N, C-alpha and C positions, 0 to 999 in steps of 0.2 A: 504494500500500500504506500503510495506516495504521500509524504507529509510536507507541510510548509510551516516549519516552526515559527518563522517570523510572522506569519499571518495569525497563528493561533495564540501568540503572546501579546497581541495588541489589545490594550484595554484602556478605557477612558481613565480609570484610576491611575494607571501608570503614566499616562500622558499628563494628567494634572500634577502628579508628583514631579515629573521631569520639568514641567513649566514652573515649578515652585508655587503652585496655586493651592488653594484650599478646596478640597472636594465638596465641602459643605457651603461654599460661597453663595450659592443661590439661596439656600435656606437662611443664611446669615443676612443676605440682602433683603429677603422677604421680611424677616424679623425687624430689621432696621427701618424698612419702609413702613411697616405697620406702626412702629414707634413714632416716626416722623408724621405719619397721617394723624395719629392721636394728638401730637403737638400742634399740627396745623388746625385740627378741629378746635382745640383749646384756644389757640390764638384767634381764630375766627369768632369764637364765642365772646371773646373779650375785645373784639374789633381791633386786633393788633396786626401788624404787617407780617405776612407769611412768605414774602419773596425769598428771604435767606433760607428758610426751611425747604421751599420748593426747589431752589437752586441746588441745595445739598442732595435732595432726592434725585434730581436729574443727573448730577455728577456721579453719585454712587451707582445708579442704574447704567449710565454710559460706560463707566469703568468695568463693571461686571460684564456688560455686553461685549466689550472689546476683548476681554479675556476669554469668554466663551467662544467668540468667533475665531480667535487665535488657536484655541484647542481644537475646534472643528476643522480648521484648515490643516493643522498638524496631523490630526487623526486621518483626514482624507488623504493627505500626501503619503503617510505611512501605509495605509491600506492599499492605495494605488501601487506603491512600490512592491508590496507583498504580492499583489495580484499579478504584476508584471513578472516577478520572480517565478511564481507558480506557473504562469503561462510559458516562460522560457524553459522550465524544467519539463513541462508536458511536451513542448515542441521537440526538445532534445530526445525524450523517450520515444515519441512517435517516429522521429527520423532516424533512430538508431537501427543498426543491423539486427537481424534475428527474426524469429517467427513472431506472429501476432499473438500476444499474450493477453490475459484479462486486464493486466495493468496498462498495456498499450491501448487496448480498446477503450478503457475508462479515460485515459488521457486524451484520446481522439474525441470522445464524447464531450469532455470538458472544454477542449479547444473549440468545438462546434458551438457549445453553449455560450462560451465567452464571446465568440463572434456574433451570435444572435443577440445576446444580452446587451452588447455595446453598439448594436446597429440601430440608429434612430429610425430607419426606414422599415425595420422588421415589424411584423404583426405584434401589436401590444401584448396579446395573450402569449405568443411565442417568447417574447422578451421576458415576460413575468415568469413563465415556467422555466426558462433557461436560468434565470437568476435564482429561482428557488432551488434548482438542482445544484448550482454552484454554492449556494448557501449551505445546502445539505452536506456537500463535500467538506466545506470549511468546518462546519459544526461536528461532523463525524470524526474529524482529525483534531478537534480542539483538545488542548492539554490543560488540565486544571479542573478544579471542582466545579460542579454545576448542581443546582438545586434539583431534588427529586420531585417528580410529579406525584402528588398525594393520591390521585385518582387512578391514573394509568400506570404508575410505577415507572421506573427508569428515569432518565434525564434527557435533555435535548440531544445529547450526543448519541444515545442508544436509539432514539426515535429517528434521527437523521440517518444512522446506519441502516435501520430497518427500511426506511423509504428508498435508500440507494439500492439495497438488496432486492427489494420488490421491483424497482425499475429495471434492474439487471435481469431478473427472472422473466419479466414481461417482454423485454427486448429479445430474449433468447427463446421465448415460447415455452418456458419451463414453469410458469406459475401454477402452483398446486400439484406439481409432479414431484415425486421423491427424488432426492439427489442421487445421481448415479456415481458411485465411487469406484 
């Protein structure tokens, strides 16, 4: 099974830590804005000027927004780099010498899905389904703890692996048939 460790280790928490940010900044901002809102209400009740409080709220919100946008851009860049790396590994595997193996077939399917998912002219449903299959591959290879589903059991990784296995069986016409060993 081909793995892409760089893709599986990207997390918002790690990016926030790298950026020197506070992962609870949005909650802190929300609390501070509620406090400022109460101060503004109090000032309005006493017919006092609220412009300094309003300017403070605007400044805090703007600062938090800039940090969130920077994190989003950094996350997007790292995700794009990981996807490019995965695509290069799949292309190398597909173009390598040797017989067609299940791993090569899977890499070929991922390359086809990548092409479909990134083609703006493709059918929207085809793009969505290709993206879901790529997401399943990423999640099936995710390294790290994931929460268990209290109803279905397992976690997102095991469900993604099950969907990929079902897809493979359907493509090979083996769904519902016993494995031939």
